[in-house]
Backbone as CSV, one residue per row, in Angstrom:
resi,resn,N_x,N_y,N_z,CA_x,CA_y,CA_z,C_x,C_y,C_z
1,UNK,9.307,88.724,-5.574,9.579,88.730,-5.870,10.295,87.449,-4.592
2,UNK,11.118,86.194,-5.209,11.057,85.269,-3.917,12.226,85.717,-3.231
3,UNK,11.632,85.046,-2.220,12.430,85.004,-0.751,14.094,84.092,-0.889
4,UNK,14.631,84.376,-0.332,15.942,82.911,-0.363,15.633,82.071,-0.050
5,UNK,14.339,81.698,0.513,14.332,80.620,1.317,13.515,79.553,-0.192
6,UNK,12.766,80.395,-0.983,12.004,79.886,-1.868,13.346,79.294,-2.980
7,UNK,14.311,80.791,-2.807,15.080,80.121,-3.736,15.717,79.150,-3.737
8,UNK,16.263,78.645,-2.682,16.698,77.317,-1.884,15.943,76.318,-2.520
9,UNK,14.445,76.521,-1.829,14.394,75.013,-1.917,13.423,74.941,-3.671
10,UNK,13.589,76.172,-4.546,13.065,75.451,-6.229,15.187,75.323,-6.402
11,UNK,15.881,75.715,-5.885,17.000,74.724,-6.493,17.715,73.477,-6.127
12,UNK,16.933,73.481,-4.804,17.051,72.010,-4.319,16.422,70.971,-5.064
13,UNK,15.144,71.618,-5.026,13.766,70.312,-5.731,14.755,70.471,-7.558
14,UNK,14.416,71.292,-8.687,15.733,70.879,-9.658,17.097,69.958,-9.214
15,UNK,17.750,69.786,-8.255,18.842,69.232,-7.984,18.442,67.683,-7.634
16,UNK,17.269,67.729,-6.743,16.607,66.301,-6.566,16.225,65.803,-7.748
17,UNK,15.595,66.775,-9.157,14.673,66.326,-9.556,15.567,65.559,-11.190
18,UNK,16.562,65.942,-11.225,17.997,66.205,-11.858,18.381,64.376,-11.420
19,UNK,18.944,64.534,-10.180,19.204,63.582,-9.445,17.806,62.314,-9.571
20,UNK,16.908,62.171,-9.316,16.595,60.952,-9.147,16.015,60.582,-10.668
21,UNK,15.981,61.702,-11.929,16.003,61.338,-12.800,17.069,60.941,-13.448
22,UNK,18.046,60.784,-13.226,19.517,59.989,-13.513,19.634,59.092,-13.035
23,UNK,19.180,58.959,-11.799,18.876,56.974,-11.235,18.050,56.607,-11.873
24,UNK,17.127,57.161,-12.573,15.877,56.638,-13.072,16.587,55.755,-14.115
25,UNK,17.266,56.492,-15.109,18.106,56.190,-16.620,18.969,55.179,-16.081
26,UNK,19.888,55.111,-14.796,20.468,54.373,-14.771,20.065,53.158,-14.919
27,UNK,18.925,52.834,-13.775,18.215,51.863,-13.511,17.184,50.829,-14.818
28,UNK,17.091,51.747,-16.000,16.745,51.289,-16.879,17.784,50.488,-18.430
29,UNK,19.365,51.578,-17.599,20.274,50.715,-18.076,20.643,49.794,-18.047
30,UNK,20.610,49.294,-16.825,20.807,48.278,-16.356,19.842,47.220,-16.020
31,UNK,18.527,47.727,-16.233,17.421,46.218,-16.985,17.569,45.895,-17.997
32,UNK,18.239,46.739,-18.892,18.136,46.329,-20.321,19.503,45.451,-20.379
33,UNK,20.449,45.727,-19.972,21.999,45.259,-20.130,21.892,44.003,-19.216
34,UNK,21.314,44.052,-17.941,21.262,43.484,-16.562,21.679,42.159,-17.198
35,UNK,22.753,41.432,-16.862,23.552,39.877,-17.444,22.782,39.019,-16.819
36,UNK,21.287,39.230,-15.603,21.036,37.949,-14.923,20.293,38.453,-15.042
37,UNK,18.423,37.660,-14.385,17.295,37.923,-14.263,17.328,38.997,-12.995
38,UNK,18.201,38.180,-12.015,18.349,39.098,-10.634,18.900,40.174,-10.720
39,UNK,19.471,40.614,-11.282,20.018,41.921,-11.659,18.389,42.862,-12.537
40,UNK,17.799,42.323,-13.172,16.758,42.787,-13.698,15.636,42.863,-12.614
41,UNK,15.140,42.358,-12.102,14.454,42.206,-10.885,14.772,43.285,-9.682
42,UNK,16.141,43.374,-9.433,16.501,44.321,-8.853,16.462,46.206,-9.358
43,UNK,16.361,45.862,-10.604,16.483,46.912,-11.416,15.133,47.871,-11.922
44,UNK,13.981,46.547,-11.884,12.631,47.207,-11.763,12.023,47.353,-10.579
45,UNK,12.739,46.770,-9.569,11.906,47.304,-8.200,13.358,49.086,-8.057
46,UNK,14.140,49.499,-8.242,14.798,50.474,-7.898,13.681,51.497,-9.044
47,UNK,13.717,50.879,-10.221,12.904,51.948,-10.421,11.334,52.366,-10.366
48,UNK,10.856,51.800,-9.220,9.557,51.795,-8.754,9.954,53.073,-7.955
49,UNK,11.075,52.523,-6.989,11.380,53.590,-6.059,11.300,54.381,-6.164
50,UNK,12.406,54.786,-8.133,12.619,56.136,-8.680,11.565,56.705,-8.382
51,UNK,10.702,55.867,-9.222,9.272,56.659,-10.022,8.130,57.602,-8.464
52,UNK,8.477,56.496,-7.298,8.007,57.066,-6.216,8.427,58.379,-5.747
53,UNK,9.920,58.326,-6.029,10.830,59.856,-5.479,10.030,61.117,-6.625
54,UNK,10.180,60.276,-7.430,9.828,61.477,-9.025,8.191,62.117,-8.303
55,UNK,7.136,60.851,-7.800,5.665,61.685,-7.982,6.253,62.277,-6.606
56,UNK,6.187,62.410,-5.260,6.813,62.925,-4.605,7.134,64.084,-4.413
57,UNK,8.606,64.284,-5.405,9.090,65.516,-5.582,8.239,66.386,-6.341
58,UNK,7.358,66.421,-7.601,6.357,66.758,-7.714,5.101,67.456,-6.586
59,UNK,4.788,66.312,-6.296,3.671,66.672,-4.817,4.486,67.832,-4.522
60,UNK,5.716,67.485,-3.889,6.079,68.946,-3.172,6.589,69.835,-4.232
61,UNK,6.616,70.001,-5.612,6.983,70.960,-6.227,5.607,71.769,-6.668
62,UNK,4.714,71.380,-6.471,3.351,71.971,-6.816,2.252,72.028,-5.682
63,UNK,2.805,71.479,-4.595,2.210,72.102,-3.288,0.676,71.393,-3.040
64,UNK,0.864,70.059,-3.436,-0.557,68.983,-3.545,0.044,67.646,-3.094
65,UNK,-1.508,67.927,-1.873,-1.002,65.691,-1.380,-1.794,64.959,-2.335
66,UNK,-1.915,65.355,-3.095,-2.698,64.058,-4.071,-1.928,62.979,-4.370
67,UNK,-0.022,63.637,-4.738,0.401,63.400,-4.836,1.186,62.144,-4.494
68,UNK,1.082,62.584,-2.943,1.756,61.301,-1.689,0.427,60.180,-1.655
69,UNK,-0.860,60.842,-2.396,-1.415,59.489,-1.597,-1.213,58.440,-2.979
70,UNK,-0.860,58.738,-4.529,-0.499,58.206,-5.423,0.859,57.188,-5.238
71,UNK,1.470,57.960,-4.937,2.863,57.272,-4.453,2.422,56.149,-3.306
72,UNK,1.422,56.415,-2.728,1.576,54.678,-1.748,0.974,53.976,-2.565
73,UNK,0.031,54.071,-3.820,-0.224,53.013,-4.289,0.911,52.668,-5.784
74,UNK,1.362,52.956,-5.823,2.597,52.575,-6.704,3.589,51.769,-5.567
75,UNK,3.726,52.079,-4.810,4.405,51.367,-3.384,4.313,49.817,-3.521
76,UNK,2.479,50.066,-2.735,1.598,48.959,-3.139,1.857,48.185,-4.621
77,UNK,1.959,48.748,-5.302,1.949,47.958,-6.679,3.009,47.016,-7.484
78,UNK,3.911,47.955,-6.874,5.133,47.349,-6.893,5.627,46.862,-6.097
79,UNK,5.501,46.849,-4.965,6.071,45.602,-4.086,5.717,44.173,-4.223
80,UNK,3.551,44.137,-5.104,3.163,43.157,-4.831,3.910,42.755,-6.563
81,UNK,4.341,42.999,-6.948,4.550,42.554,-8.912,5.977,42.880,-8.688
82,UNK,7.038,43.130,-7.925,8.579,42.824,-7.546,8.276,41.033,-7.014
83,UNK,7.698,40.882,-5.837,7.392,39.294,-5.245,7.071,38.683,-6.420
84,UNK,5.802,38.787,-6.826,5.094,38.135,-8.785,6.452,37.513,-9.123
85,UNK,7.361,38.404,-9.560,8.021,38.624,-10.868,9.252,37.694,-10.323
86,UNK,9.711,37.571,-9.216,10.784,36.744,-8.334,10.278,35.782,-8.225
87,UNK,9.249,35.591,-7.828,8.177,34.260,-7.580,8.115,33.727,-8.986
88,UNK,8.309,34.267,-9.846,7.913,33.287,-11.098,8.928,33.222,-12.097
89,UNK,10.212,33.926,-11.713,11.745,33.765,-12.669,11.986,32.091,-11.373
90,UNK,11.726,32.687,-10.068,12.033,31.359,-9.228,11.833,29.371,-9.345
91,UNK,10.466,30.330,-8.883,9.724,28.963,-9.661,9.165,28.494,-10.505
92,UNK,9.005,29.244,-11.292,7.763,29.078,-12.715,6.341,29.520,-12.768
93,UNK,5.978,29.874,-11.739,4.945,29.989,-11.365,4.365,30.928,-9.728
94,UNK,3.325,31.191,-10.202,3.139,32.820,-9.402,1.992,32.265,-8.040
95,UNK,1.009,31.342,-8.180,-0.167,30.763,-7.276,0.524,29.625,-7.391
96,UNK,0.983,28.599,-5.981,1.011,27.599,-6.028,-0.606,26.643,-5.932
């Protein structure tokens, strides 16, 4: 039988999964619709942040720590890719 604290934690995790998943969906819509390149870059960056949130929530729900290390790798790759894409849009090249 689950205690009250476990029930609250499970409910909070479900609400968080739904909220971050909905945010990911809205960012994807902005990525497709977004009128300008800047909007698309921000949508991609927001999707990276949402993906990190989903991975962290998955780690919390399963009770393992490997997902936190994966989220750090995703954060580093997401930052570098966002900067590279923004430089490509602004200057036409990534490496000078």
